[in-house]
VMD Tcl script that draws the C-alpha trace (Angstrom):
set ca {
  {0.00 0.00 0.00}
  {1.07 3.59 -0.59}
  {0.94 5.56 2.67}
  {1.08 9.34 2.85}
  {1.97 11.39 5.93}
  {1.11 15.08 5.41}
  {2.36 17.89 7.61}
  {-0.24 18.97 10.19}
  {-1.44 22.50 9.44}
  {-3.82 23.13 12.32}
  {-2.72 26.06 14.51}
  {0.36 25.10 16.56}
  {-0.09 21.40 15.84}
  {3.45 20.01 15.97}
  {2.71 16.30 16.13}
  {3.21 13.92 13.21}
  {1.25 10.73 12.59}
  {4.21 8.43 12.00}
  {7.73 8.32 13.42}
  {10.73 7.22 11.35}
  {10.67 3.95 13.32}
  {7.02 3.44 12.36}
  {7.79 4.22 8.72}
  {10.55 1.61 8.75}
  {8.19 -1.08 10.08}
  {5.73 -0.41 7.24}
  {8.48 -0.31 4.62}
  {9.88 -3.66 5.89}
  {6.51 -5.17 4.98}
  {6.73 -3.98 1.40}
  {4.71 -0.78 1.69}
  {5.76 2.62 0.36}
  {5.76 5.60 2.72}
  {5.70 9.20 1.51}
  {6.27 11.96 4.05}
  {5.68 15.64 3.33}
  {8.75 17.82 3.66}
  {9.28 18.95 7.31}
  {6.22 16.99 8.55}
  {8.23 15.61 11.47}
  {10.25 18.71 12.34}
  {7.90 19.89 15.08}
  {8.23 16.55 16.87}
  {12.00 16.40 16.50}
  {12.10 14.04 13.50}
  {13.84 15.70 10.50}
  {13.42 14.55 6.90}
  {16.84 12.87 6.98}
  {15.63 10.38 9.62}
  {12.67 9.38 7.48}
  {14.91 8.98 4.46}
  {17.28 6.81 6.49}
  {14.28 4.64 7.38}
  {13.46 4.26 3.68}
  {10.63 6.78 3.32}
  {10.38 9.20 0.41}
  {10.03 12.93 0.96}
  {7.49 14.94 -1.04}
  {7.62 18.74 -1.30}
  {3.93 19.61 -0.84}
  {0.76 18.53 0.92}
  {-0.98 18.30 -2.46}
  {1.55 15.76 -3.72}
  {1.22 13.73 -0.54}
  {-2.56 13.44 -0.77}
  {-2.45 12.80 -4.50}
  {-0.18 9.75 -4.34}
  {-1.42 8.04 -1.19}
  {-3.93 5.23 -0.83}
  {-3.93 5.69 2.95}
  {-3.40 9.03 4.64}
  {-2.13 8.94 8.23}
  {-2.72 12.14 10.21}
  {-3.04 13.31 13.79}
  {-5.80 15.92 13.62}
  {-8.90 16.04 11.46}
  {-8.51 17.61 7.99}
  {-9.20 21.33 7.98}
  {-11.05 23.21 5.26}
  {-8.05 23.75 2.98}
  {-7.49 19.97 2.92}
  {-11.03 18.93 2.02}
  {-10.49 19.32 -1.72}
  {-7.32 17.20 -1.60}
  {-9.07 14.06 -0.38}
  {-9.82 11.50 -3.07}
  {-12.78 9.16 -3.48}
  {-11.96 5.78 -1.99}
  {-8.94 7.08 -0.10}
  {-8.51 5.77 3.47}
  {-8.02 8.47 6.12}
  {-6.73 7.21 9.45}
  {-6.73 10.04 12.02}
  {-8.64 11.71 14.84}
  {-11.90 13.10 13.45}
  {-14.26 13.94 16.36}
  {-17.05 14.29 13.80}
  {-19.86 14.89 16.30}
  {-18.41 18.27 17.28}
  {-18.18 19.79 13.77}
  {-20.83 19.38 11.09}
  {-18.91 21.01 8.17}
  {-16.17 18.38 8.51}
  {-18.73 15.59 8.54}
  {-20.42 16.94 5.41}
  {-17.08 17.40 3.64}
  {-16.05 13.81 4.32}
  {-19.44 12.55 3.11}
  {-18.98 14.51 -0.11}
  {-15.42 13.24 -0.58}
  {-16.58 9.58 -0.60}
  {-13.43 8.67 1.28}
  {-13.22 6.00 3.97}
  {-12.80 7.71 7.35}
  {-11.43 5.56 10.16}
  {-11.35 7.57 13.38}
  {-8.73 6.90 16.04}
  {-11.10 7.98 18.80}
  {-13.76 5.33 18.11}
  {-11.54 2.28 17.57}
  {-12.80 0.14 20.43}
  {-11.81 -3.13 22.08}
  {-14.33 -5.70 23.31}
  {-13.87 -4.41 26.88}
  {-15.09 -0.98 25.64}
  {-11.63 0.60 26.05}
  {-10.44 3.03 23.37}
  {-6.81 2.08 22.61}
  {-6.03 4.97 20.24}
  {-7.62 7.61 22.44}
  {-5.85 6.47 25.61}
  {-2.33 7.81 24.91}
  {-3.52 11.32 24.04}
  {-6.01 11.24 26.92}
  {-3.12 10.44 29.24}
  {-1.15 13.40 27.90}
  {-4.16 15.76 27.97}
  {-5.15 14.75 31.51}
  {-1.70 15.51 32.85}
  {-1.46 18.72 30.84}
  {-4.84 19.91 32.15}
  {-3.35 20.26 35.61}
  {-0.09 21.70 34.34}
  {-1.96 24.38 32.39}
  {-4.60 24.93 35.06}
  {-1.96 25.52 37.71}
  {-0.31 28.07 35.43}
  {-3.52 29.99 34.70}
  {-4.39 30.17 38.39}
  {-1.57 32.71 38.64}
  {-2.74 36.31 39.04}
  {-0.86 37.77 36.03}
  {-2.85 35.32 33.88}
  {-6.15 36.44 35.49}
  {-6.45 33.47 37.84}
  {-7.20 33.59 41.57}
  {-3.54 33.83 42.50}
  {-3.44 30.43 44.19}
  {-0.55 27.97 44.36}
  {-2.02 24.57 43.55}
  {-0.36 22.73 46.43}
  {-0.38 25.55 48.95}
  {2.44 25.83 51.52}
  {2.66 24.96 55.24}
  {-0.01 26.96 57.03}
  {-1.92 27.76 53.80}
  {-4.57 25.44 52.36}
  {-3.98 24.03 48.86}
  {-6.20 24.78 45.88}
  {-9.39 22.78 45.38}
  {-9.48 20.85 42.10}
  {-12.74 19.44 40.75}
  {-12.52 16.83 37.98}
  {-15.65 15.96 36.02}
  {-15.23 12.39 34.78}
  {-13.20 9.49 36.15}
  {-11.95 7.99 32.90}
  {-8.42 8.14 31.51}
  {-8.27 11.96 31.36}
  {-9.79 12.39 34.80}
  {-7.57 9.75 36.38}
  {-4.38 11.22 34.97}
  {-5.46 14.73 35.97}
  {-6.16 13.51 39.50}
  {-2.75 11.87 39.82}
  {-1.03 15.07 38.69}
  {-3.08 17.35 40.93}
  {-2.66 15.04 43.91}
  {1.07 14.84 43.34}
  {1.25 18.63 43.51}
  {-0.58 18.58 46.82}
  {-4.01 19.87 45.73}
  {-7.31 18.98 47.39}
  {-8.91 16.89 44.62}
  {-12.46 15.64 44.01}
  {-13.36 13.37 41.08}
  {-17.01 13.14 40.01}
  {-18.37 10.25 37.96}
  {-21.66 8.43 37.42}
  {-20.18 4.93 37.83}
  {-19.99 3.54 41.36}
  {-17.63 0.72 40.34}
  {-15.28 3.28 38.79}
  {-15.38 5.45 41.90}
  {-14.68 2.41 44.11}
  {-11.64 1.66 41.98}
  {-10.43 5.26 42.12}
  {-10.97 5.39 45.90}
  {-8.75 2.31 46.21}
  {-5.86 3.51 44.05}
  {-5.76 7.26 44.66}
  {-3.86 8.96 47.49}
  {-5.66 10.38 50.52}
  {-6.00 13.89 49.08}
  {-8.29 12.58 46.29}
  {-12.00 12.09 47.06}
  {-14.81 10.74 44.88}
  {-18.38 12.00 44.55}
  {-21.40 11.00 42.50}
  {-21.91 13.26 39.50}
  {-25.32 14.91 39.31}
  {-26.48 18.49 38.84}
  {-27.02 19.15 42.55}
  {-23.55 17.97 43.51}
  {-21.90 19.81 40.62}
  {-23.61 23.07 41.58}
  {-22.48 22.58 45.19}
  {-18.82 21.84 44.47}
  {-18.17 24.51 41.83}
  {-18.72 27.23 44.46}
  {-15.48 26.33 46.23}
  {-13.42 24.95 43.34}
  {-10.35 26.85 42.14}
  {-9.62 24.64 39.12}
  {-12.27 22.60 37.27}
  {-11.28 20.03 34.65}
  {-13.87 18.76 32.15}
  {-12.98 15.14 31.39}
  {-16.25 13.68 30.12}
  {-16.34 11.30 27.15}
  {-19.18 9.55 25.36}
  {-17.36 7.74 22.51}
  {-18.08 9.33 19.14}
  {-20.89 11.51 20.49}
  {-21.19 15.11 21.62}
  {-20.30 15.60 25.29}
  {-23.15 16.57 27.66}
  {-23.04 19.99 29.34}
  {-22.38 19.35 33.02}
  {-21.60 23.03 33.67}
  {-24.11 25.45 32.17}
  {-23.84 29.16 31.48}
  {-25.79 30.15 34.59}
  {-23.40 28.24 36.86}
  {-20.52 30.65 36.19}
  {-22.07 33.23 38.52}
  {-21.64 30.78 41.41}
  {-17.89 30.43 40.86}
  {-15.25 32.56 42.51}
  {-13.61 35.23 40.32}
  {-10.42 33.80 38.84}
  {-11.62 30.20 38.82}
  {-9.99 28.29 35.95}
  {-11.92 25.90 33.68}
  {-9.95 23.44 31.52}
  {-12.31 21.56 29.18}
  {-10.47 18.56 27.74}
  {-13.78 17.44 26.19}
  {-13.69 20.37 23.75}
  {-12.89 17.98 20.86}
  {-16.34 16.47 21.35}
  {-18.15 19.77 21.85}
  {-17.12 20.34 25.47}
  {-18.84 19.45 28.76}
  {-18.92 23.13 29.76}
  {-21.59 25.12 27.94}
  {-19.43 28.25 27.60}
  {-16.57 26.24 26.10}
  {-15.45 27.01 22.54}
  {-12.30 25.67 20.89}
  {-9.17 27.79 21.33}
  {-5.60 27.42 20.11}
  {-2.17 27.33 21.71}
  {-1.66 30.79 20.23}
  {-4.74 32.22 21.99}
  {-5.56 29.59 24.59}
  {-7.89 31.38 27.01}
  {-10.81 33.75 27.28}
  {-12.80 35.08 30.23}
  {-16.55 35.00 30.86}
  {-17.97 36.31 34.15}
  {-14.43 36.54 35.60}
  {-13.92 32.81 34.98}
  {-10.87 31.80 32.93}
  {-11.64 29.27 30.17}
  {-8.80 27.16 28.72}
  {-10.26 25.15 25.83}
  {-7.38 24.25 23.49}
  {-8.62 21.54 21.15}
  {-5.22 19.92 20.60}
  {-3.56 20.13 23.99}
  {-1.06 17.28 23.35}
  {0.25 19.27 20.36}
  {2.15 21.43 22.84}
  {4.34 18.46 23.81}
  {4.78 16.90 20.37}
  {7.81 14.72 21.02}
  {6.11 12.86 23.87}
  {2.74 12.84 22.10}
  {4.02 11.58 18.76}
  {5.88 8.67 20.32}
  {2.90 7.77 22.51}
  {0.48 7.96 19.60}
  {2.59 5.92 17.19}
  {3.07 3.22 19.83}
  {-0.72 2.78 19.79}
  {-1.63 3.37 16.13}
  {1.17 1.49 14.36}
  {-0.14 -2.07 14.94}
  {-3.47 -1.04 13.42}
  {-1.81 0.87 10.57}
  {0.17 -2.26 9.70}
  {-3.03 -4.32 9.57}
  {-4.74 -1.72 7.37}
  {-1.76 -1.56 5.01}
  {-1.26 -5.32 4.83}
  {-4.90 -6.26 4.28}
  {-6.80 -3.15 3.17}
  {-9.39 -1.57 5.46}
  {-12.21 -4.01 4.69}
  {-10.27 -7.26 5.36}
  {-8.52 -5.68 8.35}
  {-11.89 -4.76 9.89}
  {-13.29 -8.21 9.17}
  {-10.30 -9.81 10.89}
  {-10.03 -7.35 13.82}
  {-13.27 -6.27 15.47}
  {-11.48 -3.33 17.15}
  {-11.42 -1.50 13.82}
  {-15.14 -1.85 13.03}
  {-16.38 0.96 15.34}
  {-13.52 3.10 14.06}
  {-15.26 3.31 10.69}
  {-17.33 6.51 10.70}
  {-17.89 7.46 7.04}
  {-17.59 5.17 4.00}
  {-18.28 6.16 0.39}
  {-20.60 8.98 1.43}
  {-22.48 6.98 4.06}
  {-22.35 7.71 7.80}
  {-21.78 4.31 9.39}
  {-21.32 5.43 13.02}
  {-24.69 5.93 14.68}
  {-23.69 8.66 17.17}
  {-22.41 10.85 14.33}
  {-25.59 10.38 12.32}
  {-27.69 11.25 15.37}
  {-25.62 14.36 16.14}
  {-26.64 15.99 12.85}
  {-29.86 14.09 11.96}
  {-28.14 12.39 9.04}
  {-29.12 9.06 7.48}
  {-27.40 6.14 9.19}
  {-26.07 3.14 7.28}
  {-25.04 0.06 9.30}
  {-21.34 -0.62 8.72}
  {-22.17 -4.27 8.02}
  {-23.27 -3.19 4.55}
  {-19.60 -2.69 3.69}
  {-18.15 -5.62 5.62}
  {-20.41 -8.40 4.37}
}
mol new
graphics top color blue
foreach p $ca { graphics top sphere $p radius 0.5 }
foreach p [lrange $ca 0 end-1] q [lrange $ca 1 end] { graphics top cylinder $p $q radius 0.2 }
display resetview
């Protein structure tokens, strides 16, 4: 198979979908890998390393899309890329369709096959290609939140872990999945007073067992959320419903109950955000303020630490990329059930139900293409 790796062009997105080591593994199996010039520079992988691995360097993004049968990316295509996508081409990347209707419509019109990292799912319901970036984003949420709590950045002026004789900051985490767990570990390690909210009692029992003493758990419901936000200094949105738009756990009217300088970090922004006042921001302009509450809603948080993120992502995606390249997407999905829910759009049909429901689009069962 011919695999193309374009340079990411989303604002301050420095990750790359394939490392030189990953390229070498595909090339060893007889595949051809084309990498756009400087695609790996932001992650610390220069063209020369790809060439040493056997990949071929192309000068432009247009040439990369034109030659490839499978495109490997990190972030969803943006508007300037829509016209480059070919009918029947396989796109293997994060899409987060349910949060952005124009992208969904563009991929339907392209008649490409869109296999989304974030909905590849194992039989135990875990999301193997979302986990590594969720781990990075969860840890970064605390790192960034602690920074924006500083007064020069319009925060409350609170040190996350406090000092002897001064209470630490209160951190509220909405969601006890991968993002929430990693955020809790980071916040606890810095000495904060942490509360994780979730709707699953078994998950909260697990977290109560493994977390240090400064982490508490609480059932997530509107009453409890409204109660805890009044005292919270940093709130992390870490809610995920695979492939679907995130529910709003914090609504616009709740901001008035928060203390001035409270910081909100909504990691769920890729799926529409679990905070109603959330809107996607960039690393260039990461925050905005509503009702004296600081909102940090960067949609590609792991892009700020591209070396770590690229290695973590390739570790997870490469085994699936090899299967797709060796067998083609249809045979690979037939042989590996993990890939089936990853298929979101095929030949103009929406084959992932949550995406169809998000925009009232016709839904086509994926089995039509796998029979």
